[in-house]
C-alpha positions in Angstrom: 0.0 0.0 0.0 1.5 3.4 -1.0 1.4 6.5 1.1 -1.6 7.9 -0.7 -3.6 4.7 -0.1 -2.6 4.7 3.5 -3.7 8.3 3.9 -7.0 7.6 2.2 -7.6 4.6 4.4 -6.8 6.6 7.6 -9.1 9.4 6.4 -12.0 7.0 5.6 -11.7 5.5 9.0 -11.9 8.9 10.6 -14.9 9.8 8.5 -16.7 6.7 9.8 -15.6 7.6 13.4 -17.1 11.1 12.9 -20.3 9.7 11.5 -20.7 7.4 14.4 -19.9 10.2 16.9 -22.4 12.5 15.2 -25.2 9.9 15.5 -24.2 8.9 19.0 -24.3 12.5 20.3 -27.5 13.2 18.4 -29.1 10.1 20.1 -27.7 11.2 23.5 -29.0 14.7 23.2 -32.5 13.4 22.5 -32.5 11.5 25.8 -31.1 14.1 28.2 -33.4 16.2 30.3 -30.8 18.7 31.4 -31.1 21.6 28.9 -27.4 22.7 29.3 -26.2 19.2 28.6 -28.7 18.7 25.8 -27.2 21.7 24.1 -23.6 20.5 24.7 -24.4 17.1 23.2 -26.2 18.6 20.2 -23.3 20.9 19.6 -20.9 18.0 19.7 -23.1 16.2 17.2 -22.8 19.2 14.9 -19.1 19.4 15.4 -18.6 15.8 14.3 -20.7 16.5 11.2 -18.4 19.4 10.4 -15.3 17.1 11.0 -16.8 14.5 8.6 -17.3 17.2 5.9 -13.7 18.5 6.4 -12.3 15.0 6.2 -14.2 14.2 3.0 -12.8 17.4 1.5 -9.3 16.1 2.3 -10.2 12.7 0.7 -11.3 14.5 -2.5 -8.1 16.6 -2.5 -6.1 13.3 -2.5 -8.2 12.1 -5.4 -10.2 9.6 -3.3 -13.8 8.6 -3.5 -15.8 9.8 -0.4 -18.4 7.0 -1.0 -15.9 4.3 -0.2 -15.6 3.1 3.3 -13.1 0.6 4.7 -14.5 -2.5 6.4 -12.4 -1.9 9.5 -14.4 1.2 10.3 -17.0 -0.9 12.1 -15.0 -0.8 15.3 -15.9 2.7 16.2 -19.5 2.2 15.1 -19.9 -0.7 17.5 -18.5 1.5 20.4 -21.0 4.3 19.7 -23.9 1.8 19.2 -23.5 0.8 22.8 -24.8 4.2 23.7 -28.3 2.8 23.0 -28.1 0.7 26.1 -27.1 3.8 28.2 -30.1 5.7 26.9 -32.6 3.5 28.5 -34.2 5.3 31.4 -32.6 8.7 30.6 -29.8 8.1 33.1 -27.6 11.1 32.6 -24.5 9.4 34.1 -24.9 6.3 31.9 -25.4 8.5 28.8 -22.3 10.5 29.7 -20.3 7.4 30.2 -21.3 6.0 26.8 -20.4 9.3 25.2 -17.1 9.4 26.9 -16.5 5.8 25.8 -17.3 6.7 22.2 -14.8 9.6 22.4 -12.1 7.4 23.9 -12.5 5.2 20.8 -12.3 8.3 18.6 -9.2 9.5 20.4 -7.6 6.1 19.7 -8.5 6.3 16.0 -7.1 9.8 15.7 -3.9 8.8 17.4 -3.5 6.0 14.9 -4.2 8.3 12.0 -1.6 10.8 13.3 1.0 8.0 13.2 0.3 7.4 9.5 2.3 9.1 6.8 -0.2 11.9 6.1 0.6 14.9 4.0 1.3 17.9 6.3 -1.9 19.8 5.3 -4.0 16.8 6.3 -2.0 16.1 9.4 -2.7 19.6 10.6 -6.5 19.2 10.1 -6.5 15.8 11.8 -4.4 17.2 14.7 -6.8 20.1 15.1 -9.8 17.8 15.2 -8.0 15.5 17.6 -7.5 18.3 20.1 -11.2 19.2 19.9 -12.3 15.6 20.5 -10.0 15.4 23.5 -11.5 18.7 24.7 -15.0 17.3 24.3 -14.1 14.3 26.4 -12.7 16.6 29.1 -15.8 18.8 29.0 -18.1 15.7 29.5 -15.9 14.5 32.3 -16.0 18.0 34.0 -19.8 18.2 33.5 -20.2 14.7 35.1 -18.1 15.7 38.1 -19.9 19.1 38.5 -23.4 18.7 36.9 -24.8 22.1 38.1 
């Protein structure tokens, strides 16, 4: 696999990770009663949607097809799908734990992508998104420790 193919594979995996995060946060926001937290989760869903669009732009710049998706991307999807079990009963702590677990998986995916041989302009975009995902994780942790 050449560098371009490696870059495209890494970007496709991140697109899938962002899609899953977008859906997971959207689902979570619909099951939270706390208005402040509902807004935070909805905003994070929108952020992941933006990340997805940015990554697709990078794929196109490399000459890739944004409709393709590697089969290995299912890992992050499975992590975020577990949020469904945390949504039962509108348990805020359970929902936050599932969101944090999804973000931990996203952080691992981004760390792996940053180890790949990405062109610098793509590495910069991925690094910026990575920082924001870590910030989201920290924000959820802080909210969970100090809910009001």
